[in-house]
N, C-alpha and C positions, 0 to 999 in steps of 0.2 A: 270198488264202488266209488263213484265221484260224489263227494259231499258238497252240497250247495253252501256257499259262504253266506252268512247272514250278518251284515255289518252292524245291525242293532243287537243281535243275540237275544234269544228268547228268554233269558233270565231276568231282563230288566223290568218287565211288567209284572212286578210282584204285588200280591194283595197288600193293601195298606195296613191291615192288622198284623202282618207278618213281621215281627220285630225280633230278629234272631241275632242282632249285633250286640245285645246287652252282655256286658262282661260277667262271667261267673267268678273269675279270680278276683276281680275288683268289686264284686257285688257285696251289698250290705247284708249281714246276718240280722234277721229280725227275731228279737228275743222278748218274750213277754214275762212280766213278773206278777204273780198273784200272791197276795199277802193274806194270812189267816190269823184269826183272833179267837178269844173266848166268846161263847154264844150268849153270855149274860151281858146286857148292855152296860150295866153299871161297872162290871169288871172290865169290859172292853174299853170304857172311857178312861180307865187308869192305865191301859196298855197301849192305846193307839199311837201315842207319840213315840214310844220305844219301837213299836213295830214299823212305823213310818220311817224312823231313823235307820233301822236295819235295811229296809227296802231302798232308801236313798243311797246307803253305802254300796249296796250291790249295783245299783244303777250307775253310780259314779265310776266304779271300777270298770264296768262293761263299756261305758262311753269312752273312757280313756284309751281303750284298745284301738279305737279309730275306725273299725269296720263293722260296728254293731249299732243297730238302731233299737232302742229300748222302749217298750210299751208298758205302762203301769195302769192300775185301776184302783178303785176304792177298796179298802181293806174289807175282807169278807168276815162277817160275824153272824150270819143267819143262813138258813137253808135256801131261802129264795135268792139271796144274793149269790150264793155259790153257783147256782145254775145260770143266773142272769149275767153276772160279771164274766164268767168263763165263756159263755156263748158270745158275748161281745168281743172278748179277747181273740176268739177264734177267727173273727172277721178280719184281723190284721194279717192273715196269712203268715203266721209265724214259722220259723225254722226250729224253735225250741221254746219251752216254757219253764220258768223257774218258779218253784213254790217256796215262798218265804215263810218259814215256820219258826220264829224266834221265841215263841211261848208255847204253853200247852194249849194250842188251838183245838177246837173240837174236831177230831179226825175226820168225821163224816163230811165236813165241808170240802176237804181236799179230795175225798173220794168222789163227791158230786161234781166238783170242778173238773176232775180228770175225765169224766164221761164226755166232755165236749172238746177235748184236746186230742187231735190226731197227730201231734208232733211229740218228739221225745221230751220227757219230764225229768227235772232235777230238783230235788228238795234240799234246802239249805237251812241249817240252824247254827247260830253263833255259839261260841263257848262263853257262857255267862251263868254262873251258879245261882244268881239271884232270880233267874227265870228258868222254868223247866223246858227249855227249848229242845234239849236232847230227847226228852220223853215225847214231846210233841212231834218231833221229826220221826222217831221210830213208829209212833202210832199212825201217823198220816201215811207213811210209805207202806207200812204193813197192810193198812186198809186198802190201798190202791192195788197192791200185789195180790191181795186176797181174792179180788174179783178178776184176776187174770191179766191185769194191766202191768206195764213196766214203768218203774220210776227209780232213777238213781238217787243217791243221797250223799251229801257232804256235810260233815260236822266240823265246823271251824270258822274262824273269823276271816271274812272276805278280804280284809286288808293284808293278810299274810300271803307271802309268795307261794308257799306250798299249797294253800287252798286255791289261790288263783290258778295255779298250774292245773289242778284237777278240774276246775270249772271250765277253763278255756279248752282243755282237752275234750271235755264233754261237748262243748258248743261246736268245736270243729267237727267232731264226729256226727253230731246231730244235724249240722248244716249239710254234710255230705249225704246223710240218710234222707233228709227231707228234700233236698234239691234233686236227687236222683229220680224221685218219683215224678213221672210224666215226661222224662227225657226220651229222646229218640236216637237210636244208634243206626248209623248208615253203614250197611254191610255191602261193600262193592266186590262182587265176585263170590265164589264159593270157597270150599275148603282148599287150602294150599298144600301141595305136595304131600297129601295124605296125613297131615297133622291133626289127628282126632282130638287132641287136647285143646285145640283152638276152636273147635266147632261150638255152635251156640244152640241152646234150648230156649226158644222164644217164650214158651209158656212159663218156664221156670224163672226167666228174667222178669216177666211181668208180675208173677205172683210174689216173688221174693224181693225184688228191687223196684218194681213199678216202671221198668224201662221197656220201651217197645223197640222192635227190630224191623227196619225197613230194608228190604233186599233190592239192590240195584245191580244190573250187569256192569262190570267194570269197563266194558267198551263204551259206555256212555261218557266216561272221562275222555277217552280218545276222540269220540265224536265232537264233544264240546271243545276240546283243545284246538281242533282245526277251525273253530270259529273265532278264536282269540286273534285280534289284530296283531300284525307283526310288530308295529311300533310299541305296543304295550309290552310284548315279550322282550324287545330290544332294550327298553328302559330297564327292565329287571336284569338283563344280562350285563349291562353297563354297571349297574350297582354291584353285582357280584364280582365283576372284574376289578372294580375299584376298591373293594373291601376285603375280599378273601386273601388269604396268604398266597395262594397260587391256584391256577387252573391248569392242569397238566394236559393240554390239548395234544393229541397224538396223530391227528390227521386220519384216524380210522374209527375207533370206537367213540372217542370223545372229540367232537368238532363243535364249532359254534352252532351249527345246524341241529345236531342232536341235543345239545344242551338247551337250545331254544324250545325244542319240542317238550323236554322235561319241564321247563318253565311253564309252557302253555298248559300242560297237564295239571300242574299245581294251580294255576289260575282257574282252570275249568273246575277243579275240585272245590276250590273256595266258593265259586259261584253255586255249585250244586249244594254245598253245605248251607249256604245262605238261603237259597231258594226253597229247600226242603225242610229247613229248620232242624238240621241234625245237631245234636249236642256233642257227639264224638263219632269217629268213623274207624273202619278197618278196611284195608284194600288187599285183595289177594296177591296181585303182582306175579308171584311165581306159579308156573313157568309160562305165563301168557305174555304179560308185559315184558318181563325180563328176558324172555327167550326170543320173542318175535318183534317187539317194539322198543319200549324205553322203560327201564326200571323206575319205580316211583320214588326214587331216593330224595329228590328235591322236595317233593311233597311231604315225605316222612320227616325231613328235617324241619322245614319251615312251618308246617302245620303245628308242630309241637312247640315251636319257638314263640316268644312274646314279641316278635318283630319280623318284618320282611321289608322289601323295597318300598312298600307303601307306608311304612312307619310302624309305631307301636301298635300292637293288636292283642286280641284275646287268643291265647294258645288253644288250639283245638286238638284234643287227643287223636292221634293217628296211630293205629296199630298195624304193623307190617304183617304180611301173610294172612290177612283176615283173621288174626288171632283174636277171637271175640272175648274170651275170658281175660285175655291180656288187655284188651281195650277197656273192659269193665274195671279191671284192677287199676289201670292208669287213670281212669276217670275218677274213681274213688280217691286215689292218692292226690290228684289235682285238686279236688274239692276240699279235701282235708287240709292240704298244705298251702294252696294258692300258688304253686310253683309248677314249672314245666316238669314233665316226667320222662324218664329214659325207658327205652325198650331195647333189650339186648338178648343175646344168646349166651348160655353156658358154653364157652368155647374151649377153655383150657385151664389147667392149673400148673403154675410154676413152683415146683417143690422147693427149689433152692431159695427162691425169693419169698415163698409162702404167700403167693398172690394168685387169686383167681383172675382169669382173663375173660372179661365180659365184652363181647363185641357183637355188632349187628351186621347183617348182610347188606350194608349199603348206606345207612343213615341213622342218625339220632338227633335230638334237639341240640343245635349248636350252642345253646346257652351254657351247656355244661363244659365247654372248652375252657371257659374262665369264670363263669357265673357272674358276669359283670352286668350292671344296668346299662352300660354303654355297649351297644351291639358291635361296635368296631373293635373293642377289646376281645370279644369272643371270636369274631370272624377272622381276625388276623392270625389266629391259630388253626384255622380250618382250611383244608385244601379240597379241591375236586379232582378225583382221579378217574381214569378211564374204567368203564365197566369191565370186570374180570372176564377172562376167556371162557370160564365155566358157563356164562350166560351168552346167548346168541344175540341179545339186543344191544343197543347203542346208548351212549350217554355217560353220566357221571355217577360215581359213588361219593359220599360226603365223608371225608377222612379227618379225624382229629384224635387226640388223646385227652380224656377227661381230666380236668384240673383237680388238684388235691381238695378233698372235702369229706366230711362225715356224711354217710349215706344210710338211708333206710331202704332195704331191698324187700320186695313183697310180691305175692301172687295169690289170686283166688284160684283154687283148684277144686275139682269135683271128684267125689267117690260115690258111686251109686246115686247120682243126682243130688248129693248133699255137699254143700260148699264148705270149704275151710279156707282160712286166710293164713298162709305161711309167711313168716316174717323173720328177717335177721338183719343185723346192723353191721356196718363195716366202714372202711376208710379207703377212698380212692388215693392212689399214690401216683405222683408224676414219674414217668419213665422215659428213658431216651428213645428217640424215634426208631433206632435200630431194632428195638424189641418187636416192632411190627412185623419184621421179616419172619418171625417164628410162627405167625398165624396168617393174617391176610393184610398186607400193607395198604390196601386201598380202602379199608373199612374203619369206622370209628371204634375206639377201644376205651375201656375203663379197667384199670389194674387195681383190684380190690383186695385188701386184707380184711377178712371177715372175723366176726366174734365167735363163730362156730368152728368146731373141728371139721376140716375139709372133707374127710372121708365120710363122717357122719352126715354132713350137709348133703353130699351127693347121694347118700343112701336114702335120706328122708325127704328130700325135696322132689316135687312131683311134676316138674315141667322142664322142657328144654329152653324156655324163655324166662327171663327175669326182668323185673321192672323196679325203678328206683327213683327216689327223690332226695334232695339235699337236706341234711339234718336228721334228727332222731324223732320220728313220729310214731314210735311203738305204742305209746299210751293212747293216742288218738285212734289208731287202727284197732287196738284191743277194745276200746269203747264202741267203735263202730260195729264190731262183731257182736258185742252184747246187745246193742240196739236192734240189729238185724237177725239175732239168734243164729249166728254163724260160729263154728268152732274156730278158735284162735290158737295158732301153734307157733311159738317162738323157737326157732331153730338155733 
């Protein structure tokens, strides 16, 4: 079929209200603080300065974090205030709300206030024997939980590092839980090579996470790719040739022509994401694109990266093989950490080295090659290799070995339509390039020493895919599970 070239491309005329370029990773967390006091005005007058001082300490610590916008209000010491002030606070579209209870405030005020908050709640009381804040904390949280609402609590001084760690872990998890609500997942193509663990239940996603699923035929990527001007793709090709370690053109599978088509597919996908307002995506690829056209490896790498030839950008989670629960996992990890996320297969275990080999069938975020803020440092360790003979298509795979780093590995899995979040930690180790010959030398690899017993991990882990972020985010994931009422399993 001859596709008519459209020099203007139909994605340009977007509705003015459609603002999908706003960064999530760099977005500000909106946190409200509600402070509570004794209901007797004469007693409140003796406490209000202390309560305000505690509130200010919390606000100062949060603001120092750099990515948090704090909203405060008058201290609540009456029934009418509890409803009025909390209703006003709701209007700020918060990601989380902190209840400041440094004294024995009347507990029903916190209960009334909680009725108007649809975001995660955290109650805090400082350690001070002169004021019964601990009792106030217990009474307020118990009252909220008694009516079936959720409220976490921290007893400790906000100036202490251990307390801050708990508070920020909560806020990271609350941000992920709040921002997921209303997001749209773009599912390109259907189930890939029979992998049922990657299939999606749209109703469950909406009811549990507030995420909608929009299904698009993946041939729309190919159609739109053929509308991308040659000069735009040539600019991208020049950037890749100037910055990558090497491009292994072979005159057959990998030519400038086939690589340009992969680039055009990526540009087309970016346009579709922008046009349709997708928050994250999954693309089937196997065995349609990979067998008859071009594997979507360039898209898988640079969607997940914080940069491409157009400059710094918002990473957009791209899940290979239309692995939808994998995509959801990656989106949660991204929102929690603010970092690019890896997608890999459980490929192999090296007994002598005590290392798992995690590699993906074609591409991963190139940021993990060196984890540098300078894209050139990452890309100089990345190669493009010809598509392997197993696939009938043409183009490149994105090859590198992940740099040394502490990692959190995780996956949302389902049993009887009930989610659990499986998590383990580990360390990527740098390995010589010759090691790639033991698996697939054209693909990206991470060699990981994990904290779990390898055989037990294989026995208990419930997927062929694994997802990872740099650092230890176990506590944030655990808190996310509490907020979403999901089973947490540390392997």
